[in-house]
C-alpha positions in Angstrom: -123.4 171.7 180.4 -124.3 170.0 183.7 -120.7 169.6 184.7 -120.0 173.2 183.9 -122.9 174.4 186.0 -121.9 172.2 188.9 -118.3 173.5 188.7 -119.6 177.1 188.7 -121.7 176.4 191.8 -118.6 174.8 193.4 -116.5 177.9 192.6 -119.2 180.1 194.2 -119.3 177.9 197.3 -115.5 177.8 197.7 -115.2 181.6 197.1 -118.0 182.2 199.6 -116.4 180.0 202.2 -113.1 181.7 201.7 -114.5 185.2 202.1 -116.6 184.0 205.0 -113.5 182.7 206.8 -111.8 186.0 206.2 -114.8 187.6 207.9 -113.8 185.7 211.1 -110.5 187.7 211.1 -111.6 191.0 209.5 -114.5 192.7 211.4 -115.6 194.6 208.3 -116.6 191.3 206.4 -119.7 189.5 207.6 -119.2 185.8 207.9 -122.8 184.4 208.0 -124.1 185.8 204.7 -121.2 184.3 202.8 -121.7 181.0 204.5 -125.4 181.1 203.6 -124.4 181.6 200.0 -121.9 178.8 200.3 -124.6 176.5 201.7 -126.9 177.3 198.8 -124.2 176.7 196.3 -123.0 173.4 197.9 -126.5 172.1 197.8 -126.2 172.4 194.0 -122.7 171.1 193.6 -121.2 169.1 196.5 -123.1 167.0 199.0 -119.9 166.3 200.9 -119.0 170.0 201.3 -122.6 170.7 202.2 -122.5 168.1 204.9 -119.3 169.6 206.2 -120.9 173.0 206.5 -124.0 171.7 208.2 -121.9 169.6 210.7 -119.5 172.5 211.4 -119.1 172.9 215.2 -119.7 176.7 215.3 -121.6 177.5 212.1 -123.5 174.3 211.5 -126.4 175.0 214.0 -126.9 178.5 212.5 -126.9 177.2 208.9 -129.3 174.3 209.8 -131.7 176.7 211.6 -131.7 178.9 208.6 -132.3 176.1 206.1 -135.1 174.5 208.2 -137.0 177.6 209.4 -135.1 180.6 208.1 -134.5 181.4 211.8 -131.9 183.8 213.1 -130.6 183.9 216.7 -132.0 186.8 218.7 -128.5 188.0 219.6 -127.5 188.1 215.9 -130.6 190.1 215.1 -129.9 192.8 217.7 -126.2 192.8 216.8 -127.0 193.4 213.1 -129.5 196.1 213.8 -127.1 197.8 216.3 -124.3 197.7 213.7 -126.5 199.2 211.0 -127.5 202.0 213.4 -123.9 202.6 214.3 -122.9 202.6 210.5 -125.6 205.2 209.8 -124.4 207.4 212.7 -120.8 207.1 211.4 -121.9 208.1 207.9 -123.8 211.1 209.3 -120.9 212.2 211.5 -118.3 211.9 208.7 -120.3 214.3 206.5 -121.7 212.1 203.8 -124.3 213.8 201.6 -128.0 213.7 202.2 -128.7 211.4 199.2 -126.2 208.9 200.5 -127.7 209.0 204.0 -131.2 208.6 202.7 -130.3 205.6 200.5 -128.3 203.9 203.2 -130.9 204.6 205.8 -133.6 203.1 203.6 -131.5 200.0 202.9 -130.7 199.6 206.6 -134.4 199.9 207.5 -135.4 197.3 204.9 -132.7 194.9 206.0 -133.6 195.4 209.7 -137.3 194.8 208.9 -136.4 191.6 207.1 -134.1 190.4 209.9 -136.5 191.2 212.7 -139.4 189.4 211.0 -137.5 186.1 210.7 -138.2 183.5 213.4 -135.8 183.6 216.4 -134.1 180.9 218.3 
């Protein structure tokens, strides 16, 4: 059972790393959330892969700051909030229904509140 669970976490980690890397190329996919999931899953499955993520030249400092203090860079906070606002405006301009706009708006507000209340660095 323990081996099966470890393998499942490793599959989650590898899949998240793969989708995160696609997010580097495709602007519609966010990279960081997938790498955070990968970091969580590697902590339960592969210390070597976890170390690789934490030592990564570009993403390692972000992941380390998140793990230690749940901190998000200030620029990332403002970029995320700006993109959610832009997404809401695009939904509104393309004629989505009022229910969709309300649900998305509430989700965007909740996510923005969460992001903005995390420590900055």
